Each structure stands twice: as structure tokens, then as C-alpha cells.
C-alpha positions in Angstrom: 0.0 0.0 0.0 1.3 3.5 -0.9 2.0 5.8 2.0 -0.4 8.8 2.4 0.3 11.9 0.4 1.9 14.6 2.5 3.8 17.8 1.8 7.6 18.0 2.1 9.0 19.6 5.2 8.2 23.3 5.2 10.8 26.1 5.4 10.5 28.7 8.1 9.5 31.3 5.5 6.8 29.0 4.0 5.4 28.2 7.5 5.3 32.0 8.3 3.5 32.7 5.0 1.0 30.0 5.6 0.3 31.2 9.2 -0.3 34.7 7.8 -2.6 33.1 5.2 -4.7 31.7 8.0 -5.7 35.3 8.7 -6.5 36.1 5.1 -9.8 37.6 4.1 -9.8 35.4 1.0 -11.4 32.0 1.7 -9.4 30.4 -1.1 -6.0 31.3 0.5 -7.3 30.4 4.0 -8.4 26.9 2.8 -5.2 26.3 1.0 -3.1 27.2 4.0 -5.3 25.0 6.3 -4.7 22.1 3.9 -1.0 22.6 3.7 -0.4 23.1 7.4 -2.5 20.1 8.3 -0.6 18.0 5.8 2.7 19.2 7.3 1.5 18.0 10.7 1.1 14.5 9.2 -2.7 14.3 8.7 -4.0 12.2 5.9 -5.9 13.8 2.9 -9.2 12.1 4.0 -8.8 13.6 7.6 -8.0 17.1 6.2 -10.9 16.9 3.8 -13.3 16.2 6.6 -12.1 19.1 8.7 -11.8 21.6 5.9 -15.0 20.6 4.2 -13.8 19.6 0.7 -13.1 16.3 -1.1 -10.0 14.1 -0.7 -9.1 14.8 -4.3 -9.1 18.6 -3.7 -6.6 18.0 -0.8 -4.4 15.9 -3.1 -4.6 18.5 -5.8 -3.5 21.3 -3.4 -0.6 19.2 -2.1 0.6 18.3 -5.6 0.3 21.9 -6.7 2.5 22.9 -3.7 5.0 20.2 -4.6 5.2 21.2 -8.2 5.1 25.0 -8.1 5.9 26.1 -4.6 3.8 28.1 -2.1 3.1 31.1 -4.2 1.9 29.0 -7.2 -0.3 27.1 -4.8 -1.9 30.2 -3.3 -2.6 31.8 -6.6 -6.1 31.4 -7.8 -6.3 30.2 -11.4 -9.1 29.9 -13.9 -11.2 26.8 -13.8 -11.6 26.8 -17.6 -9.7 24.5 -19.9 -6.6 26.3 -21.0 -6.5 24.7 -24.4 -10.1 23.8 -25.4 -10.4 21.3 -28.2 -11.9 22.8 -31.3 -13.6 20.6 -33.9 -13.5 23.3 -36.6 -10.3 24.8 -37.9 -10.2 28.3 -39.6 -11.1 26.9 -43.1 -14.1 25.0 -41.6 -15.2 28.1 -39.8 -15.4 30.0 -43.1 -17.2 27.1 -44.7 -19.7 27.1 -41.8 -20.3 30.8 -42.2 -20.9 30.4 -45.9 -23.3 27.5 -45.3 -25.3 29.6 -42.7 -25.7 32.4 -45.3 -27.7 30.0 -47.4 -31.2 28.6 -46.8 -31.3 25.1 -45.2 -33.6 24.1 -48.1 -30.5 24.4 -50.3 -29.1 21.4 -48.4 -32.3 19.4 -48.7 -33.8 20.3 -45.3 -37.5 20.7 -44.8 -37.2 24.1 -43.1 -36.0 27.5 -44.0 -34.7 28.4 -40.5 -31.3 27.3 -39.2 -31.1 25.9 -35.7 -27.8 25.0 -34.0 -28.7 21.3 -34.2 -29.5 21.5 -37.9 -26.3 23.4 -38.6 -24.4 20.7 -36.8 -26.1 18.0 -38.8 -25.7 19.7 -42.2 -22.1 20.6 -41.5 -21.3 16.9 -40.9 -23.2 15.9 -44.0 -21.4 18.5 -46.1 -18.0 17.4 -44.8 -17.3 20.7 -42.9 -16.7 18.6 -39.7 -15.1 15.2 -39.7 -17.5 13.9 -37.1 -21.0 14.7 -35.8 -20.6 17.7 -33.4 -23.0 19.0 -30.9 -25.0 22.2 -31.2 -22.8 23.7 -28.5 -19.7 23.1 -30.7 -21.5 25.1 -33.5 -22.4 27.9 -31.0 -18.8 28.1 -29.8 -17.5 28.0 -33.4 -19.8 30.9 -34.3 -18.5 32.7 -31.2 -15.0 32.4 -32.5 -16.2 34.1 -35.7 -17.5 36.9 -33.6 -21.1 36.0 -34.3 -23.8 35.5 -31.7 -26.5 33.0 -32.6 -29.2 35.6 -32.4 -27.4 37.5 -35.2 -27.2 34.3 -37.3 -31.0 34.0 -37.3 -31.2 37.4 -39.1 -29.2 36.0 -42.0 -32.2 34.3 -43.4 -33.6 35.9 -46.5 -36.5 35.1 -48.8 -36.8 34.9 -52.6 -39.8 37.2 -52.4 -39.0 40.4 -54.3 -41.0 42.3 -51.7 -39.1 40.7 -48.7 -37.0 43.8 -47.9 -40.1 46.0 -47.8 -42.1 43.5 -45.7 -39.2 43.0 -43.3 -38.8 46.7 -42.9 -42.6 47.1 -42.2 -42.5 44.3 -39.7 -39.3 45.4 -37.8 -40.0 49.2 -38.1 
């Protein structure tokens, strides 16, 4: 059985910084200092988690972060977002998607004249824009990378009616 995960012996400067962190107004710093000080006293991650009110894995993550980057890196709050999100559409595919959405879905054999995110995902796969079937959320994110909100994409729809511009102007003011 592996020994429990614990922090390395602390230097006097690290211990002083952690004790100062125990008086911090930021709960993030306070909790991290509690975890590290408890681990330096020899407590197990499951015991620390029960006292601090977090999961065992959170305690292990804090200890590992301290071991890898030191105290300042451990006490620095980072973003929870993925730093390198996977994108299903490259730059060329994004432009093909934009061109596709400027056309009516009926052009692609669909029974409707209104694009939805799900329909755009389905047609983009059928047209070979994406290599695999993607979710409507992937299409929404791709449009966001183009600087287009989905609400704006709905206004791209036009009609073959020669009076469309006048009727649309009357309807929207």
C-alpha cells in the first residue's frame, strides 16, 4: 500500500507565509493554508478533507500543486476553464460554416428555412465541414470564434420574395 500523500518539510518562510494566510480575508487562500499546514502536521488527505470541508481529491490537488510549483503558485487562484479547449472546426471549416449559414437550409435538402444549431451541426457533418458529428454547443462556440452570436445568425435568413426587404422593414420598423 502506498504511503499517504503529504507535503515535504516546510521552510520557516513557508510556514510563516501559511500562518499569515490563516488570517487572510480570501477563503481560497485560507483553505489552501489550512490544507498545507494540516498535511505538514502529518494528517492524511481524508482527515484534512473532513475538517476543511472539501473532497479528498481537492486536498491531493493542493498538495501536488504545492510540490510542483511552490507556495506562491499554490496560493494563486487560477481559472477553472480549460486552457486549451479542443476545437472541432479549424479556420477553413469556420469560413465554410459561415458560408453555409448564409444559405437557406432548403439548399441542403432540409424541410425548413430556419437554421437551428442542431440543424447546422447535422448539415455541417453531411457537407464534410466537420469530420464527425458535433453538438449544437460546438457550433455555437465556433460561431462565437467568428464573432457572431447565434441571435445574429438568425437574421441572415432571406426570402426569394421580391418584396421581402419592404415587408421585413414594415415588420421590424
